[in-house]
C-alpha positions, 0 to 999 in steps of 0.5 A: 682243501681248496687250491688258493693263489695269494698275492702280496699288496676242521683240520686243514692241510696246505702246501706253500712252496718256497717258504725257506726265506721268511723275509719273502713270506712275512707281511700282508697278502690277499687272496686272488683266486681259489678253486676246489673239487667241492665248489660249494665250499668256496662259493660266497658264504662258504667256509673255505672261501678265505680272504687272506690278510697276513702270513708270518713264518715262525721257527724257520718256517716250521710254522706259518700263521695265517690271518684271514676273513670268512664272510657268513650271512654278510658278516666278516669273521676273522680267524688266525690259524697256525700251520705246523709243517709235516715234513713227511707229507710235505704239507702244513697242518692247521686247525680251522673251525668255522663256527658261529662264534663271534669274533675273538676280541683282544680289546677287552671290551667290557673291562676297558679300564685297566683297574678292572683287569689288574689284580688277582685272578684264578684259573677255574676251568680249562679245556684243550684239544690235546688233553694230555697238555692240561692233565695234572702235571701238564705244561699248559695246566696253568694256575693263574694268580695275577693279570696286569695291563701295561701301556693301555693293554697293549701288553698284558702280564700274567703271573701263574704257577705250573705243577711238575713232579709235585713242585710248584714253578712260578712264571710271569709272561708278557703278552704283546698285542699284535694289532695286525693279527688281533692276538697277544703273543707270548713266550711260554713252552713255545709260542702262544697266540691268545685272545679274549673271547668273553669277559665281564668284570669278574670272569675272562675266557681266553683262547690260546694257540700254543705251538711248542718247541716241537712244532705241535699246536694245541688249542686251549680255552681257559676260564679265569675269575675273581671269585672262588667259583663260576656261576651256572651261567658262566659255566654254560658260557665256558662250555659253549666256547669250548664247543665253538672251538671244536674241543670235546666237552670231555676235555674240560678240566675243573682246575680250581679243584686242584689249585694248591699252589702258593698265593 
């Protein structure tokens, strides 16, 4: 990991001193200098030449979200990662995959009319880097029922079920759009930072970063649809998104096959 110097106007470990006062950390920052032992990683176009834009503390700075850009082939790509504090090692640990994927979009570009989003949706497939979170009975194995835009999609409400010990639990959460970081933020099993990475009128693929109460970060990809099944092309698109986010293919779970939750 390179050494970066900030100034205000793969798994990665980073150290941020004096983060015990969140009000001094939260806000807009810019990268001024960067150095690395493998200098090719921070040359122009390198995956570790990160242009910091925003820092924010969570849970008393046990977690720090970092929004930054990386330039590749002349194109700026935005990333938001959440560093989880490792007290024993005195560092923050975060997942950062520099892939060729397109910028995650929270503007729902091809479903920009709320009437095309509002309505009944079903979870079809889900994948996560911590697969135990999405196994049967896992808190992130969510069975979608309904999506609804509010205030021109500044907020999105999601109704879903989770099965625990054979019992169905219904939840409705509201994701609030964070324009600065390009994600929706919602409370469920900790904090969630989610965005739409692909969508049509019938299918939406979400990327979610869940930071649970213990500070453990899980990357989740979820495919939802308005039909009973995904087409072959949609399944291939989902598998490609999973690969782009560095999640093993064997971590994909076809949750539509186990959806016996109430309507």
